[in-house]
C-alpha positions as CSV (number, residue, x, y, z in Angstrom):
1,M,3.5,0.3,-5.1
2,K,5.9,-0.9,-2.4
3,K,5.0,0.3,1.0
4,I,5.5,-0.4,4.7
5,T,4.0,0.9,7.9
6,A,5.6,3.5,10.0
7,E,5.8,0.9,12.8
8,E,7.8,-1.5,10.5
9,L,10.2,1.4,9.6
10,A,10.6,2.1,13.3
11,K,11.7,-1.5,14.0
12,M,14.1,-1.3,11.0
13,L,15.9,2.0,11.9
14,P,18.6,0.5,14.1
15,D,19.7,-1.9,11.3
16,L,19.6,0.5,8.3
17,D,22.8,0.1,6.3
18,S,24.7,2.5,4.0
19,E,22.9,1.2,1.0
20,S,19.6,2.4,2.4
21,I,18.3,6.0,2.8
22,I,15.2,7.7,4.2
23,V,14.2,10.6,2.1
24,D,11.9,13.1,3.9
25,V,10.0,14.9,1.1
26,R,8.5,17.6,3.4
27,E,9.5,21.2,3.0
28,V,12.7,22.5,4.7
29,D,10.9,24.3,7.5
30,E,8.9,21.2,8.3
31,Y,12.0,19.0,8.3
32,K,13.8,21.4,10.6
33,E,11.0,21.2,13.1
34,A,11.2,17.4,13.5
35,H,12.6,14.5,11.4
36,I,14.1,11.0,11.7
37,H,17.8,11.2,12.6
38,Q,18.9,9.0,9.7
39,S,16.9,10.9,7.1
40,I,17.8,13.5,4.5
41,N,15.6,16.3,3.3
42,L,14.7,16.4,-0.4
43,P,11.5,18.4,-0.6
44,L,8.8,17.2,-3.0
45,S,9.0,20.6,-4.8
46,S,12.6,19.7,-5.8
47,I,12.6,15.9,-5.9
48,G,13.6,15.9,-9.6
49,R,17.0,17.5,-8.7
50,G,17.9,14.6,-6.5
51,I,17.5,11.8,-8.9
52,S,21.2,11.2,-9.7
53,E,22.0,11.1,-6.0
54,L,19.2,8.7,-5.2
55,K,20.3,6.2,-7.8
56,K,23.3,5.4,-5.6
57,F,21.2,3.7,-3.0
58,K,19.8,0.2,-3.1
59,T,16.8,0.9,-0.8
60,I,15.0,4.3,-0.7
61,Y,12.3,4.9,1.9
62,L,10.1,8.0,1.3
63,I,8.4,9.8,4.1
64,C,6.3,12.9,4.7
65,E,3.9,13.9,7.4
66,S,1.1,11.4,6.7
67,G,1.9,9.6,3.4
68,G,0.4,11.8,0.7
69,R,3.4,13.7,-0.5
70,S,5.6,10.6,-0.3
71,Q,3.1,8.8,-2.5
72,Y,3.4,11.5,-5.1
73,A,7.3,11.4,-4.8
74,Y,7.0,7.6,-5.3
75,D,5.1,8.2,-8.6
76,V,7.6,10.9,-9.8
77,L,10.7,8.7,-9.0
78,K,9.1,5.6,-10.6
79,T,9.0,7.5,-13.9
80,A,12.8,7.9,-13.5
81,A,13.2,4.2,-13.0
82,I,13.9,4.6,-9.3
83,E,12.2,2.0,-7.1
84,T,11.2,3.3,-3.6
85,I,9.2,2.3,-0.6
86,N,6.5,4.6,0.7
87,I,6.1,4.9,4.5
88,M,2.4,4.7,5.2
89,D,1.2,7.0,8.0
90,G,4.4,9.1,7.7
91,L,6.0,10.9,10.6
92,T,2.7,10.9,12.4
93,G,2.9,7.1,12.5
94,V,6.6,7.1,13.3
95,K,6.0,9.3,16.3
96,K,3.2,6.9,17.5
97,A,5.7,4.0,17.1
98,G,7.9,5.7,19.6
99,V,10.7,7.0,17.4
100,V,12.4,10.0,18.9
101,L,12.6,12.8,16.3
102,V,15.3,15.4,16.1
103,E,15.1,19.1,15.2
104,I,17.5,21.5,13.7
105,T,18.0,24.7,15.5
106,D,19.8,27.6,13.8
């Protein structure tokens, strides 16, 4: 399994290109509370519906709160021949690394 630390992701954020995507696999309400600005939300409960869209990207980073759900998403997407990178320590680690998270207010 490919994985990087949350701190490594934090250092890479300013240089992410259009061929890379961060997929937050937490549920919609969790994503709205706080997420990485460059991320999209594709909850683990519906990860299978996003497979065709994800195949458009060269590098896919998976993130959740602490790394468990993104690990499961990694396994699901691997069966669909999509290679991803799991972010160890998830958003908890990203916050500790100093990344400012955004929220969606309705």
